[in-house]
matplotlib code that plots the C-alpha trace (Angstrom):
import matplotlib.pyplot as plt

x = [-6.2, -3.0, -1.6, 1.5, 1.6, 3.9, 5.5, 5.8, 3.8, 5.2, 6.3, 6.1, 9.5, 10.7, 12.5, 10.6, 9.0, 9.2, 11.0, 9.4, 11.4, 9.6, 6.7, 3.1, 1.4, -2.4, -4.9, -8.6, -11.5, -15.1, -18.0, -21.6, -22.9, -20.3, -22.6, -25.0, -22.8, -24.4, -24.5, -25.1, -22.6, -22.1, -18.1, -17.6, -14.5, -11.5, -10.2, -6.8, -4.7, -0.6, 1.6, 4.7, 7.3, 7.5, 10.3, 10.1, 12.9, 14.7, 15.2, 17.6, 19.5, 19.0, 21.5, 19.7, 15.5, 13.1, 10.9, 7.3, 5.0, 2.5, -1.5, -3.1, -2.8, -1.9, -5.5, -4.2, -3.6, -6.7, -8.8, -6.5, -7.3, -10.7, -10.6, -8.9, -11.1, -14.0, -12.7, -11.3, -14.9, -16.4, -14.7, -15.2, -19.3, -20.4, -22.3, -20.9, -23.2, -20.8, -20.2, -21.6, -24.7, -24.8, -23.7, -26.6, -29.4, -28.1, -28.9, -29.1, -32.4, -34.0, -37.6, -39.0, -42.3, -44.6, -47.5, -50.4, -53.7, -55.1, -52.5, -49.6, -47.0, -43.7, -41.5, -37.9, -34.9, -32.1, -28.3, -25.2, -24.1, -21.9, -23.3, -20.7, -22.5, -25.8, -27.3, -27.6, -31.2, -30.6, -28.1, -30.3, -33.1, -30.5, -29.2, -32.5, -33.4, -30.5, -31.3, -28.1, -27.5, -23.8, -21.4, -17.6, -15.4, -11.7, -9.2, -5.6, -3.0, 0.6, 2.8, 5.2, 8.8, 11.2, 14.9, 17.1, 16.0, 12.2, 11.0, 7.1, 4.1, 1.5, -1.6, -5.0, -8.4, -11.2, -14.5, -17.8, -20.8, -24.6, -26.7, -29.9, -28.5, -25.0, -23.4, -19.8, -18.9, -15.3, -12.6, -9.1, -6.2, -2.8, 0.6, 3.8, 6.6, 8.6, 11.8, 13.4, 13.4, 13.4, 10.7, 6.4, 4.0, 1.6, 3.0, 2.9, -1.0, -2.1, 0.2, -1.6, -5.3, -4.6, -2.9, -6.5, -8.8, -7.2, -9.5, -12.5, -15.8]
y = [-13.3, -11.4, -9.0, -7.6, -4.0, -4.5, -1.1, 1.5, 4.3, 7.4, 9.6, 13.6, 15.3, 17.2, 16.8, 15.2, 12.3, 9.0, 6.5, 3.3, -0.2, -2.4, -3.0, -2.1, -5.2, -5.4, -7.7, -7.9, -9.7, -9.6, -10.2, -11.5, -8.4, -7.6, -9.0, -6.2, -3.2, 0.0, 3.2, 5.9, 5.5, 7.5, 7.8, 8.3, 10.5, 8.0, 7.2, 6.5, 4.8, 5.6, 3.9, 5.6, 7.8, 11.7, 14.4, 17.2, 20.2, 21.0, 24.5, 24.8, 22.0, 21.4, 18.4, 16.6, 16.6, 14.3, 11.6, 10.4, 8.1, 9.8, 9.5, 11.3, 11.5, 14.5, 16.0, 18.0, 14.7, 12.6, 15.5, 14.9, 11.1, 11.4, 14.0, 11.4, 8.6, 10.3, 11.5, 8.1, 6.6, 9.2, 8.6, 4.7, 5.9, 6.1, 8.6, 10.1, 11.5, 14.4, 13.5, 16.9, 16.4, 13.2, 14.9, 17.8, 14.9, 12.9, 13.5, 11.3, 10.8, 10.3, 9.4, 10.8, 9.2, 11.0, 9.1, 10.4, 9.1, 10.4, 10.2, 9.7, 12.1, 11.6, 14.3, 13.8, 15.4, 15.8, 16.7, 15.6, 16.0, 12.9, 9.7, 7.4, 8.2, 7.3, 3.9, 1.3, 1.9, 5.8, 5.2, 3.0, 5.5, 8.5, 6.5, 5.4, 9.3, 10.0, 7.3, 5.6, 2.0, 1.7, 2.8, 3.2, 2.9, 3.7, 2.8, 4.3, 2.3, 3.6, 1.0, 1.3, 2.3, -0.7, -0.7, 2.4, 3.3, 3.0, 1.0, 0.6, -0.3, 2.4, 0.7, 1.6, -0.2, 0.6, -1.3, -1.1, -2.6, -2.8, -1.1, -2.9, -6.0, -5.1, -7.5, -6.8, -5.7, -5.7, -4.6, -3.6, -3.5, -1.9, -2.0, 0.2, 0.1, 2.9, 4.2, 6.8, 8.6, 12.5, 11.5, 12.3, 9.5, 12.0, 10.5, 6.9, 7.6, 8.8, 6.5, 3.4, 4.6, 5.3, 1.9, 0.3, 2.3, 1.5, -0.6, -0.4, -1.3]
z = [-9.7, -9.5, -12.3, -12.6, -14.6, -17.4, -17.0, -13.7, -13.4, -14.3, -11.1, -10.9, -11.5, -8.5, -5.2, -2.7, -5.1, -3.9, -5.1, -6.4, -6.0, -7.8, -10.3, -8.8, -7.7, -8.8, -7.7, -9.0, -7.9, -10.2, -8.1, -9.4, -10.1, -12.9, -15.5, -14.9, -13.6, -12.0, -14.0, -11.6, -9.1, -5.6, -5.3, -1.5, -0.5, 0.0, 3.3, 4.6, 7.4, 7.6, 9.7, 8.0, 9.2, 8.4, 8.9, 11.0, 10.7, 13.7, 13.5, 16.3, 14.8, 10.9, 10.6, 13.0, 12.2, 14.1, 12.8, 13.7, 12.8, 10.4, 11.8, 8.9, 5.4, 3.3, 2.9, -0.5, -1.9, -1.0, -2.8, -5.6, -5.7, -5.4, -8.3, -10.3, -9.7, -10.5, -13.8, -14.6, -13.7, -16.0, -18.7, -18.6, -18.8, -15.4, -14.2, -11.0, -8.1, -6.1, -2.4, -1.9, -3.3, -0.8, 2.1, 1.4, 1.5, 4.3, 7.7, 10.9, 12.0, 15.4, 16.0, 19.2, 20.4, 23.1, 24.3, 26.4, 27.1, 24.3, 21.3, 20.4, 18.6, 16.9, 15.7, 13.5, 14.4, 11.7, 12.4, 10.7, 7.3, 6.7, 4.7, 6.7, 10.0, 8.8, 9.4, 6.8, 6.8, 6.1, 3.7, 1.7, 1.5, 0.6, -2.3, -3.3, -3.0, -5.3, -7.9, -7.6, -8.5, -7.5, -4.5, -4.9, -2.0, -1.9, 1.1, 0.9, 3.4, 4.0, 5.7, 8.2, 7.4, 7.7, 7.8, 7.6, 3.8, 5.7, 2.8, 2.9, 0.7, -0.3, -1.2, -3.0, -3.2, -5.1, -4.4, -6.6, -5.4, -6.3, -4.5, -5.0, -3.4, -1.8, -4.6, -5.3, -9.1, -8.6, -6.6, -7.5, -4.9, -6.2, -4.0, -5.0, -3.0, -2.1, 0.1, 1.6, 4.7, 3.2, 0.5, 0.6, -0.1, -1.7, -5.6, -4.5, -3.0, -6.3, -8.4, -6.3, -6.6, -10.5, -10.7, -9.0, -11.3, -14.3, -16.5, -14.4, -16.6]

ax = plt.figure().add_subplot(projection="3d")
ax.plot(x, y, z, "-o")
ax.set_aspect("equal")
plt.show()
């Protein structure tokens, strides 16, 4: 099902904000776990991919800056998106488990087995602190230890610029699944079209994420 937001999302005032060229496009999908949604949710930090062009000032020739493809999304914008999403979820009634707590109990475990003629010994080594580096079995154990029953993932995309005006799409997708069986609760994707060589994408990124999370129940 596809929905168009009735009004444009408000843009932050000031120089450097991206100009939205069309109404945000929202796509939603409801999964089989929607009838019994989770309540205690781990919201993983948003990930991002970017193909947009960024402006590099040229001190020797200020009138002729250079442009290159952005490989990483701004860390400050990603942090702002994480804070906003968690606030929206908490307002909607979810209990959010802080990602720092997830990292505190996350470890990649390797079992080393040593056999002799008389006995077998096993030792466990732990290293690393990122949930995404753990195996699916380890992730399930970590989520169980935290008492979580839902997992939220967020992905941001910044598309490649097209034409002289660098017309491009900034998209955000949020996805909530039930931990017990991995069933989808809901998924929401919002796309915003922006343009301008001298603009930044931070505002559009947050607006797309806000559009995607609105109405989450």
